C-alpha positions in Angstrom: 14.8 18.3 0.3 12.9 19.0 -2.8 12.7 22.3 -4.6 9.7 24.6 -4.1 8.1 26.7 -6.8 5.1 29.0 -6.5 2.8 29.5 -9.5 -0.5 31.4 -9.9 -3.8 29.6 -10.7 -3.8 30.8 -14.4 -0.2 29.4 -14.9 -1.2 26.2 -13.2 -4.3 25.7 -15.4 -2.3 26.5 -18.6 0.7 24.4 -17.7 -0.7 21.5 -15.6 1.0 18.8 -17.6 4.4 20.5 -17.3 3.9 21.1 -13.6 3.1 17.4 -13.1 6.3 16.4 -14.9 8.2 18.7 -12.5 6.5 17.1 -9.5 7.3 13.6 -10.8 11.0 14.7 -10.8 10.6 15.6 -7.1 9.8 19.2 -7.1 7.0 20.7 -4.9 4.7 23.2 -6.5 2.5 25.7 -4.6 -0.4 27.2 -6.4 -1.4 30.7 -5.3 -4.3 33.0 -5.9 -3.5 36.7 -5.5 -0.2 35.8 -4.0 -1.8 33.7 -1.3 -0.9 29.9 -1.3 -4.0 27.8 -1.7 -2.8 24.3 -2.8 0.3 22.2 -3.1 1.3 19.6 -5.7 3.8 17.1 -4.4 5.0 13.6 -5.5 2.5 10.9 -4.5 3.8 8.3 -2.0 1.8 5.2 -1.4 0.9 5.0 2.3 2.1 2.0 4.3 -0.8 -0.3 5.1 -0.9 -1.7 8.6 -3.4 -3.9 10.4 -4.2 -1.8 13.5 -1.3 -2.0 16.0 -0.1 -5.5 14.8 3.2 -5.9 13.1 2.7 -9.3 11.5 5.6 -11.4 10.2 5.7 -12.5 6.6 3.8 -15.8 6.1 5.6 -18.3 3.9 3.9 -19.3 0.6 3.7 -23.0 1.8 2.0 -22.2 5.1 -1.3 -23.7 4.2 0.1 -26.6 2.2 -1.0 -30.0 3.3 1.3 -31.8 5.8 3.2 -34.8 4.5 2.9 -38.2 6.2 6.0 -37.6 8.5 4.6 -34.3 9.7 1.1 -35.9 10.3 2.8 -38.7 12.3 4.6 -36.1 14.5 1.2 -34.6 15.3 -0.2 -38.1 16.0 -2.6 -38.0 13.1 
């Protein structure tokens, strides 16, 4: 689990670049105003893209390649 640090808004504005470096290293930063947490900086993770409910298999690169003569003959073409 990543470390958690709480900083106030002024510190966050003054040290944003340093805070982002810490977040890149896996730390989670909470920004507070008047001691009340209002935002969280955490490492970005790219969401997994899925097509609806389908879990499609990988399609080979040559899937749409033209069929050779032997394959055409097997299809009766």
